[in-house]
N, C-alpha and C positions, 0 to 999 in steps of 0.2 A: 504494500500500500504506500502510495506516495504522500509526502507531506503537502499541506496546502500552502501555496505561495500567496501571500496576502500583504495588504498594507498594514502599517503598524496599528492604526485605530481599530481595524477589524480584528486583528490578532489578539490584542489585549482585552477585547470585550468579554472574554471568558472569565476574567478576574472578578470575583464577587466580594462584597463587604465581608470582612472577617477572615479572608483567606490568608494562608501562609505562602509567601512568595519568595522563592530562591532567586537571588540576583548575583550573577557572575561578576567578576572583576577583582583585581588586586589594586586598590586605589582606583585610578581611572583606566588602568590597563585592562582591556577586555570588558569594560562596563558597557552594557547596552543602553546608552544614553537616550537614543531616539525611542526605544521601547518604553523607557521610564517616562519620558515626556508624554507619550501617548497614554500611559497609565494615569498620569496626572489629569490629562484632559478627559479620560474616561470617567473619573470621579469615584472609583471604589475607595472605601476607607476602612478604618479599624483593622488595618493590615498588620501582620507579623512579617517582618523582613529578615531574611537570613542572608548574610553577606559577610565577606571578610572584614570590611570596614563599615563605618556608619556615615559615610558621605564626605565629599571633598568640596570645599568652596560653596558655590551656589548652584551647581549643576548636578544632573544625575540623581543619585540617592538623596543628596542634600536638598534638592528642589522638592522631592517627594515628601521629605520630612517637613520642610518649611510650609508645604501646602496643608499640613495637619492630617495626612492620610494614614499615618503609621501609629499603631498602638504600642508595638514592641519591636525591638531590634535584637537579633541574635547574631553576635559577631565576635571576632578575635581582637580587632583593634578599633575600639570606639573613638579613640582620641588620637589626633595628630595635629600638626600646626594649623591646618585649615578646616578643622571639624567644628567650627564655631556654631553652625546650625544645630547639630546634635547636642553640643555642650549646653547651649542655651535652653533647649527643650528639656534635657535631663535635669539640669539644675533647678528648673522651674517645676519639676515633677509632672511634666506633660507626656513623658514617654518612659516605657519600661526598657530595661537592659538585661540581657543574659550574656555574660562573657564566656566564651568557649575557647580553650587553647586551639591554635590553628590546626595542629595535627588531629586533634579530636574532632574539630569541625569537619575536616575533610573525610575522616573515617566514619563519622556518624552519617554523613551524606552517602558515602560509598556503601555503608551497611544497609541503608534504606533501599538503594538500587539493587543490591545483591541478595536481598531477602534474609539478611542476618538479623536475628531477634535482639541481640545485645552483645556487647563485648567488654572485656576487661582491659584496662590500660593503666600504666603507672603515672601517666601525665595528670597532674593535678592532685595526686595523693598527698595528704597531709597539709593541704592548703584550704582556704575558704571555699574554693571552687568544688571541693569534695563534700562539703557539709550537706547532710541529709541524704547522701547517696550510699548505696551498698558498697562495702569494701571487702576485699579478700586478700589474704597473704598467700602468695604463690612463690615457691622456692625462696622463701625468706624476704620477699619484696611485696610491699603493699600495692594493690591494684584497685582501681575504681570502676564500678560497673556503669557503662554508658549505653544509651539507647539510640536507635536510628533517628535521623532527622529528615522527615518527609515534607514535601511541599505540595500544595495544590497546583501551583504554576511555577515554572522556572523561566526566567528571562535571562538568556545568555547571548554572548556575542562570539561568533566564529568569523573566519575569513571568507571561505567559499563554501557553498552548498551545491549539490546537484539537485535535480528535480525530485528525486526520491526523498531528500532530506539528509543524506550523508554529509558530514561536516569535517572540514579541515580548518585548523586554527593557525594563527600567526604568532609564532614565538611566545613570549610570556603572556600574551592575551589569552592563552589557553587556560591558565590557572584553574579555577573552580568549575569551568564550563562542563567538562566531561562528567564529573560526578554529579553535578546538579541536574544534568539532562536525564540521568537514570533515576533520580530520586523524586521526581515530580509526576503528578498525574498528567499534566499537560506541559510540554516543553515548547517554548517559542524562541527561535534563534534569529537574531539579527545578523545579516551577512553583508559583505561588500558586493557580492555578485552571485548569481546562480548560473550554473552550467548544465548542459544536457547530461543525462545519464551516460556514463562512460567517459565523461570529461575529467574525472578525478582519478588519479592513480589509486587503486584500492589499498595499496600499502601505506598511503598517506592519510587515509580516513581514520579519524580518532573516535568520533561519535557516529555509530551506525544509525541509519535512518529509522530503525525500529523505535528509537528513543525520541524522535523529533516529530512533533505534530504540525507545527506551523513555522514557515520560513518567511522572513521579512527582508527583502533586498533593499539596502540603503547604500548606494555607491559612496565610496570614500573619495572625496575630491581634494586634490592637492595640485599646486603649480607644476610639479614635476611628473604628474601622473600621465600615462600614455597607454594606449591599447597594447596589450601583450598577448602572446599565444598562451594557451592553456598548458601549464607545465606537465611533463610526463613523468616526473619523479618526485618523491617526497621532499628531497633536498631543494629542488627548484621551487616547489610551492611554498615551503616554509620560509625560504629566504626572501620572498617578496614582501 
């Protein structure tokens, strides 16, 4: 079954009030900004956002937070130099926060996609992050029980998709996209372009189409951009 090729507004219309939305990105690298803008325009609120960060500057996640659409943020790094939107909301008691160590965040998402019921990890043991959680000593080391982190919708950014929905990423923009795609009921991928089936080297595909429901092509425009041939190798695709 092929993914639906859609405009951003139609793609995000599936998001409902109270949903848990997984948002890819490591800071701004790989963040699906145009999908988030469409989500703001869509109007869904009372959202739980799962992402590595809690927004940068005034764009992307920060804009969604500023619009008052988010009830809770689950992330690894809620504060950085330009996280003033989140900082202001959190200090005013207008938003909830769950801090999850980065490795635990990735593994909880992966567990959701892999059908794993729970897992033990030493990360966070003996710290406030483990309070109220089940612990167990294994081979003399304390471990914390963690549970999968599932989403109703995942908003991710890839580099190129084919018409089936297979995805190739660009360098570090890959980050949380692959695990989030497997952990959500509906996955929406923003891409720079869409090619015909067979236009991607199968060895370069990171996220198979089975995990992708909707694809939103939003061309990346830059002064140096020029039409290029479809690469025939993973190295050629990733290098672009």
